[in-house]
NUBA-682011 format. One line per field, with one value per residue (C-alpha): residue number from 1; residue in three letters; chain; x, y, z. Coordinates in Angstrom, 1 decimal. Example, Ala and Ser with C-alpha at 12.3 -4.5 7.8 and 13.67 -1.06 7.14 Angstrom:
2
i	(1, 2)
aa	(ala, ser)
ch	(A, A)
px	(12.3, 13.7)
py	(-4.5, -1.1)
pz	(7.8, 7.1)
//
This chain:
333
i	(1, 2, 3, 4, 5, 6, 7, 8, 9, 10, 11, 12, 13, 14, 15, 16, 17, 18, 19, 20, 21, 22, 23, 24, 25, 26, 27, 28, 29, 30, 31, 32, 33, 34, 35, 36, 37, 38, 39, 40, 41, 42, 43, 44, 45, 46, 47, 48, 49, 50, 51, 52, 53, 54, 55, 56, 57, 58, 59, 60, 61, 62, 63, 64, 65, 66, 67, 68, 69, 70, 71, 72, 73, 74, 75, 76, 77, 78, 79, 80, 81, 82, 83, 84, 85, 86, 87, 88, 89, 90, 91, 92, 93, 94, 95, 96, 97, 98, 99, 100, 101, 102, 103, 104, 105, 106, 107, 108, 109, 110, 111, 112, 113, 114, 115, 116, 117, 118, 119, 120, 121, 122, 123, 124, 125, 126, 127, 128, 129, 130, 131, 132, 133, 134, 135, 136, 137, 138, 139, 140, 141, 142, 143, 144, 145, 146, 147, 148, 149, 150, 151, 152, 153, 154, 155, 156, 157, 158, 159, 160, 161, 162, 163, 164, 165, 166, 167, 168, 169, 170, 171, 172, 173, 174, 175, 176, 177, 178, 179, 180, 181, 182, 183, 184, 185, 186, 187, 188, 189, 190, 191, 192, 193, 194, 195, 196, 197, 198, 199, 200, 201, 202, 203, 204, 205, 206, 207, 208, 209, 210, 211, 212, 213, 214, 215, 216, 217, 218, 219, 220, 221, 222, 223, 224, 225, 226, 227, 228, 229, 230, 231, 232, 233, 234, 235, 236, 237, 238, 239, 240, 241, 242, 243, 244, 245, 246, 247, 248, 249, 250, 251, 252, 253, 254, 255, 256, 257, 258, 259, 260, 261, 262, 263, 264, 265, 266, 267, 268, 269, 270, 271, 272, 273, 274, 275, 276, 277, 278, 279, 280, 281, 282, 283, 284, 285, 286, 287, 288, 289, 290, 291, 292, 293, 294, 295, 296, 297, 298, 299, 300, 301, 302, 303, 304, 305, 306, 307, 308, 309, 310, 311, 312, 313, 314, 315, 316, 317, 318, 319, 320, 321, 322, 323, 324, 325, 326, 327, 328, 329, 330, 331, 332, 333)
aa	(met, arg, met, ser, ile, thr, ala, met, ala, gly, ala, ala, val, leu, ala, leu, ala, asn, ile, gln, pro, ala, ala, ala, ala, asp, cys, gly, arg, val, thr, ile, ala, asp, met, asn, trp, ala, ser, ala, glu, phe, ala, ala, tyr, ile, asp, lys, ile, ile, leu, glu, thr, gly, tyr, gly, cys, glu, val, glu, leu, val, pro, gly, asp, thr, met, pro, thr, ser, thr, ser, met, met, glu, lys, ser, glu, pro, asp, ile, ala, pro, glu, leu, trp, ile, asn, ala, ala, arg, thr, ala, leu, asp, arg, ala, val, ala, glu, gly, arg, leu, ile, tyr, ala, ala, glu, ile, leu, lys, asp, gly, gly, val, glu, gly, trp, trp, ile, pro, glu, tyr, leu, ala, ala, glu, his, pro, glu, ile, lys, thr, val, glu, asp, ala, leu, lys, arg, lys, asp, leu, phe, lys, asn, pro, glu, asp, pro, asp, arg, gly, ala, phe, tyr, gly, cys, pro, ala, gly, trp, asn, cys, gln, leu, thr, thr, ala, asn, leu, phe, arg, ala, tyr, lys, gly, glu, glu, met, gly, phe, glu, leu, ile, asp, pro, gly, ser, ala, ala, gly, leu, asp, gly, ser, ile, ser, lys, ala, tyr, glu, arg, lys, gln, pro, trp, ile, gly, tyr, tyr, trp, ala, pro, thr, trp, ile, leu, gly, lys, tyr, pro, met, val, lys, leu, asp, phe, ala, val, pro, his, asp, lys, glu, his, trp, asn, ser, cys, thr, ala, leu, ala, glu, cys, asp, asn, pro, lys, met, asn, ser, trp, pro, lys, ser, glu, val, tyr, thr, val, val, thr, pro, arg, phe, ala, lys, ser, ser, pro, glu, gly, met, ala, tyr, leu, lys, lys, arg, gly, trp, ser, asn, lys, val, ala, asn, glu, val, leu, ala, tyr, met, ser, asp, asn, gln, tyr, thr, gly, glu, asp, gly, ala, arg, tyr, phe, leu, glu, lys, tyr, pro, glu, leu, trp, lys, asn, trp, val, ser, ala, asp, val, ala, ala, lys, val, lys, lys, ala, leu)
ch	(A, A, A, A, A, A, A, A, A, A, A, A, A, A, A, A, A, A, A, A, A, A, A, A, A, A, A, A, A, A, A, A, A, A, A, A, A, A, A, A, A, A, A, A, A, A, A, A, A, A, A, A, A, A, A, A, A, A, A, A, A, A, A, A, A, A, A, A, A, A, A, A, A, A, A, A, A, A, A, A, A, A, A, A, A, A, A, A, A, A, A, A, A, A, A, A, A, A, A, A, A, A, A, A, A, A, A, A, A, A, A, A, A, A, A, A, A, A, A, A, A, A, A, A, A, A, A, A, A, A, A, A, A, A, A, A, A, A, A, A, A, A, A, A, A, A, A, A, A, A, A, A, A, A, A, A, A, A, A, A, A, A, A, A, A, A, A, A, A, A, A, A, A, A, A, A, A, A, A, A, A, A, A, A, A, A, A, A, A, A, A, A, A, A, A, A, A, A, A, A, A, A, A, A, A, A, A, A, A, A, A, A, A, A, A, A, A, A, A, A, A, A, A, A, A, A, A, A, A, A, A, A, A, A, A, A, A, A, A, A, A, A, A, A, A, A, A, A, A, A, A, A, A, A, A, A, A, A, A, A, A, A, A, A, A, A, A, A, A, A, A, A, A, A, A, A, A, A, A, A, A, A, A, A, A, A, A, A, A, A, A, A, A, A, A, A, A, A, A, A, A, A, A, A, A, A, A, A, A, A, A, A, A, A, A, A, A, A, A, A, A, A, A, A, A, A, A, A, A, A, A, A, A)
px	(-57.2, -54.0, -50.9, -48.9, -45.3, -44.2, -46.1, -44.8, -41.3, -41.9, -43.3, -40.3, -37.9, -39.9, -39.8, -36.0, -35.6, -37.5, -35.4, -32.0, -32.5, -33.8, -30.6, -28.5, -30.6, -29.8, -26.2, -27.0, -24.5, -21.0, -18.1, -14.5, -11.5, -9.2, -5.9, -3.1, -0.6, -0.5, -1.0, -4.1, -5.4, -5.4, -6.9, -9.8, -10.5, -10.4, -13.1, -15.1, -15.1, -16.0, -18.6, -20.3, -20.3, -20.5, -22.8, -24.7, -23.4, -23.3, -19.7, -18.2, -14.5, -13.6, -10.2, -8.4, -5.3, -4.4, -5.3, -8.1, -9.8, -9.5, -10.7, -13.7, -14.7, -14.5, -16.4, -18.8, -18.9, -17.8, -16.4, -17.7, -14.5, -10.8, -9.2, -5.6, -5.3, -2.0, -3.5, -0.3, -0.6, -3.8, -3.9, -5.3, -8.1, -9.0, -9.0, -11.3, -13.7, -13.7, -14.3, -17.2, -18.8, -18.2, -15.9, -14.9, -11.6, -12.0, -9.1, -5.4, -5.0, -1.2, -0.8, 2.8, 2.3, 3.8, 7.6, 10.4, 14.0, 17.5, 18.1, 20.7, 20.1, 19.2, 22.1, 24.5, 23.0, 23.6, 27.2, 27.8, 25.8, 27.8, 26.0, 22.8, 22.6, 23.1, 26.3, 27.6, 27.0, 28.5, 31.8, 32.1, 32.6, 35.0, 32.0, 29.6, 32.0, 30.9, 31.4, 32.2, 34.7, 36.0, 37.6, 34.1, 31.0, 27.7, 24.5, 21.3, 18.9, 15.3, 14.3, 14.4, 11.1, 9.9, 9.5, 11.8, 14.6, 14.7, 14.5, 17.1, 19.5, 19.1, 19.6, 22.6, 24.1, 23.1, 24.8, 27.9, 27.6, 29.9, 32.5, 32.4, 33.4, 30.0, 28.4, 24.6, 23.5, 20.3, 18.8, 16.9, 13.6, 11.8, 12.7, 16.3, 16.2, 14.5, 17.1, 20.0, 18.5, 17.7, 21.2, 22.8, 20.7, 21.4, 25.1, 24.9, 26.7, 26.5, 23.9, 22.7, 20.0, 16.5, 13.4, 9.8, 7.1, 4.8, 6.4, 7.0, 10.7, 10.9, 8.7, 11.0, 14.3, 14.2, 15.9, 16.8, 16.1, 18.9, 18.3, 18.7, 19.5, 17.5, 13.8, 11.7, 11.9, 8.6, 9.4, 12.8, 11.4, 8.7, 11.0, 14.1, 14.4, 11.5, 12.3, 14.5, 16.1, 17.5, 20.7, 21.6, 20.0, 20.2, 20.0, 16.4, 14.3, 11.3, 7.9, 5.6, 3.2, -0.3, -2.3, -6.1, -9.3, -11.5, -15.3, -18.3, -21.1, -23.6, -21.9, -21.5, -25.3, -26.4, -24.2, -23.3, -22.0, -19.8, -18.6, -17.7, -15.7, -13.7, -13.0, -11.2, -9.6, -5.8, -2.4, 1.3, 3.8, 5.3, 2.0, 1.5, 5.1, 4.6, 1.4, 2.9, 5.9, 3.6, 1.6, 4.8, 6.3, 3.1, 2.0, -1.2, -3.8, -5.2, -8.1, -5.7, -3.8, -6.9, -7.9, -4.4, -4.5, -8.0, -6.9, -3.5, -4.4, -7.8, -6.6, -6.2, -9.3, -11.7, -11.1, -12.6, -16.0, -18.6, -18.5, -21.6, -19.9, -16.6, -18.5, -20.1, -16.7, -15.0, -17.8, -17.5, -13.7)
py	(21.6, 20.6, 22.6, 24.4, 23.5, 26.8, 26.4, 22.9, 24.1, 26.9, 24.4, 22.2, 25.0, 26.0, 22.5, 22.3, 25.6, 24.2, 21.1, 22.8, 24.8, 21.7, 19.8, 22.7, 22.9, 19.3, 20.3, 23.8, 26.4, 25.0, 26.9, 25.9, 27.1, 29.1, 28.6, 31.2, 29.1, 28.3, 24.5, 24.8, 27.7, 25.9, 22.9, 25.0, 26.3, 22.8, 21.8, 24.9, 24.4, 20.7, 21.0, 24.0, 22.7, 19.0, 18.8, 22.1, 23.4, 27.0, 27.4, 30.2, 30.4, 31.7, 32.7, 30.0, 28.8, 25.5, 26.2, 28.7, 26.6, 23.3, 24.9, 26.5, 23.2, 21.4, 23.9, 25.5, 23.1, 25.9, 25.9, 22.7, 21.7, 22.2, 20.8, 20.7, 20.4, 19.5, 17.4, 16.7, 20.3, 19.4, 15.6, 14.7, 17.2, 16.3, 12.6, 13.2, 15.2, 12.5, 9.8, 11.8, 12.3, 16.1, 15.9, 13.4, 12.6, 12.4, 11.8, 12.1, 15.0, 14.6, 10.9, 10.9, 13.4, 16.7, 16.3, 18.0, 17.2, 18.0, 18.2, 18.5, 19.5, 16.7, 17.5, 17.2, 13.8, 12.6, 13.8, 12.3, 9.1, 8.2, 10.9, 9.3, 10.0, 13.0, 11.6, 11.1, 14.7, 16.0, 14.3, 16.6, 20.1, 20.6, 20.2, 22.5, 25.4, 28.4, 31.5, 33.5, 31.0, 28.5, 26.4, 25.5, 24.0, 25.9, 24.3, 26.4, 26.1, 26.9, 30.6, 32.1, 31.9, 28.8, 25.6, 23.8, 26.1, 24.2, 20.7, 21.6, 23.0, 20.0, 17.5, 19.5, 19.0, 15.3, 14.7, 16.7, 19.2, 21.7, 19.1, 18.0, 21.5, 23.0, 26.3, 26.4, 29.4, 31.3, 32.4, 35.2, 34.4, 32.0, 34.3, 34.1, 30.3, 30.2, 32.6, 30.5, 27.5, 29.4, 31.0, 27.6, 26.1, 28.9, 28.4, 24.6, 24.9, 22.5, 23.3, 21.5, 22.5, 22.3, 22.5, 21.1, 20.1, 20.8, 24.0, 25.8, 25.8, 21.9, 22.1, 24.5, 23.2, 19.4, 18.3, 15.0, 14.4, 12.9, 9.8, 10.3, 6.6, 6.1, 5.5, 8.3, 8.2, 9.9, 9.9, 11.6, 13.9, 15.2, 15.3, 16.8, 17.1, 19.6, 21.6, 24.7, 23.0, 19.8, 19.0, 15.7, 15.5, 12.1, 11.2, 11.2, 11.7, 13.9, 12.3, 12.1, 15.1, 13.7, 16.1, 15.3, 16.9, 17.4, 17.7, 18.4, 15.8, 18.5, 18.5, 14.7, 14.4, 17.1, 15.9, 12.2, 12.4, 15.4, 13.6, 10.5, 12.8, 14.2, 10.7, 10.0, 13.4, 13.6, 14.0, 13.5, 16.1, 15.8, 17.0, 19.7, 21.0, 21.2, 23.2, 25.5, 26.2, 27.0, 29.4, 31.1, 31.5, 33.0, 34.9, 32.9, 32.9, 29.8, 29.8, 30.0, 27.1, 25.1, 25.6, 24.7, 21.5, 20.5, 21.1, 19.4, 16.4, 15.1, 11.5, 12.1, 14.0, 12.1, 9.1, 11.0, 11.7, 10.1, 10.5, 12.8, 15.0, 15.0, 16.2, 19.0, 20.2, 19.9, 22.0, 24.6, 24.9)
pz	(-43.8, -45.5, -44.2, -46.9, -47.6, -46.3, -43.1, -42.6, -43.0, -40.5, -38.0, -38.5, -37.8, -34.8, -33.4, -34.0, -32.2, -29.2, -29.1, -29.2, -25.9, -24.2, -25.1, -23.8, -20.6, -19.9, -19.5, -18.4, -17.2, -16.6, -15.0, -15.8, -14.0, -16.2, -14.3, -14.6, -16.5, -20.2, -20.2, -18.0, -20.0, -23.4, -21.6, -20.3, -23.8, -25.3, -22.8, -23.5, -27.2, -27.0, -24.2, -26.0, -29.6, -28.9, -25.9, -25.9, -22.6, -21.6, -20.6, -18.5, -17.8, -14.3, -13.0, -11.0, -9.3, -7.6, -3.9, -4.3, -7.0, -5.1, -1.8, -3.6, -5.3, -2.0, 0.0, -2.5, -5.5, -7.7, -10.4, -11.9, -13.6, -12.9, -16.1, -14.9, -11.1, -9.6, -6.8, -4.8, -3.5, -1.7, -2.0, 1.5, 1.4, -2.2, -1.5, 1.4, -0.7, -3.4, -0.7, 0.7, -2.8, -2.9, -5.9, -8.6, -10.2, -14.0, -16.4, -15.5, -18.0, -18.1, -18.8, -17.8, -14.9, -14.2, -14.5, -12.5, -12.6, -13.8, -17.6, -20.3, -23.9, -26.3, -28.6, -25.7, -24.7, -28.2, -28.2, -24.8, -24.5, -21.4, -19.5, -18.3, -14.5, -12.3, -11.0, -14.6, -15.3, -12.1, -13.0, -16.0, -14.6, -17.5, -19.9, -18.0, -17.5, -15.5, -17.7, -14.6, -13.3, -15.9, -13.2, -11.9, -13.4, -13.7, -12.5, -13.0, -10.1, -9.5, -9.2, -5.7, -3.8, -5.5, -3.5, -6.1, -4.9, -1.6, -3.2, -5.8, -3.2, -1.0, -3.8, -5.0, -1.6, -1.5, -4.8, -3.7, -6.4, -4.7, -3.9, -7.6, -8.6, -9.5, -8.5, -7.9, -9.9, -9.0, -12.4, -10.6, -12.3, -14.6, -17.5, -16.4, -16.3, -19.7, -21.1, -20.0, -21.9, -25.1, -25.1, -24.7, -27.5, -29.9, -29.4, -29.0, -25.7, -22.7, -20.0, -16.9, -14.4, -13.0, -15.2, -15.3, -17.8, -19.4, -20.7, -23.9, -23.3, -23.5, -26.6, -28.4, -26.9, -26.5, -23.3, -21.7, -18.0, -16.0, -13.9, -10.2, -10.0, -6.8, -6.2, -4.7, -0.9, 0.2, 3.9, 3.4, 0.8, 3.3, 6.3, 4.6, 0.8, 0.5, 3.6, 4.2, 7.2, 6.0, 7.8, 6.1, 2.6, 1.0, -2.7, -3.8, -6.9, -7.6, -7.1, -10.1, -9.9, -10.5, -12.6, -12.8, -14.1, -11.0, -11.4, -9.2, -8.9, -10.2, -13.6, -13.7, -13.1, -15.5, -18.4, -18.2, -21.8, -21.0, -17.9, -20.1, -22.3, -19.3, -18.1, -21.4, -22.2, -21.7, -23.4, -22.9, -21.9, -25.4, -26.9, -24.3, -24.7, -28.5, -28.2, -25.6, -27.8, -30.7, -28.5, -27.3, -30.8, -32.2, -29.0, -29.0, -26.3, -24.6, -27.0, -30.0, -28.5, -28.1, -31.7, -32.9, -30.8, -32.1, -35.7, -35.4, -33.2, -34.5, -34.2, -30.5, -29.4, -31.6, -29.4, -26.5, -28.1, -30.3, -34.1, -33.9, -31.3, -33.3, -36.4, -34.5, -33.1, -36.5, -38.1, -35.4, -36.0)
//
């Protein structure tokens, strides 16, 4: 008996419905660490959107932080993906887990690494091209006047309680900041440090101090990182620069903070195509800073930031996926 057109169409729809869950089942349920800082948050949502719409995964975001997430992944293989893991914090243990096949390093999500250092505003660097190094800047206490004591320069340090407070204080001593007439100012908090930068920018005043990337501040207020003029000395860094008790700190420079996407073998096996995407996906601090600044200005969530990124940078993310997947993601947006 010949099937009617209506019946044939219904059969086709039913067949398609049966195919779709099978494709999703190949990838299955995927858990992604939603870290508690903005750059990792929008990265998690980018992966969620692309894995769900492009590869048919069932994605769940789970709360995360550097040490708890890396420990859980090493010991329990959960979550499946940590999009932005600053691996220097647990490098030895993570390297061992990768060597033993318990975890996999995917792309270096921050292509130029996480950045720490001492900075001056971009407009100031343009006005004073002679200031390129830390020592150049510390010779100009007259330029970076302390509002509380005009006879001294003001250097804004890392907030109290952060590890960078130790490294900044030790490097300040190594470069003879106090002898050069500067006072190391504790901003009190990250908000206090941010406020000192935004205030200087609004008034186009000189500013010098510690900061890091990726952050919304460096996206909104372009800064130039000063050259420490010496290579990174890992041995001295570990034995003195980064410690509270450092009797004789030497000139040093911050190490590059390697920031990778870390993945479990279960996910890599269940979704080879999704794994291929994660091995390509990554961006520069400049891009991350711009997205973070946009999120901050508009009070956007990580999901909002992810959608903004996908809409603004198609020439970047389309290189990570096939044309078919790119079309699915674009349609979903």
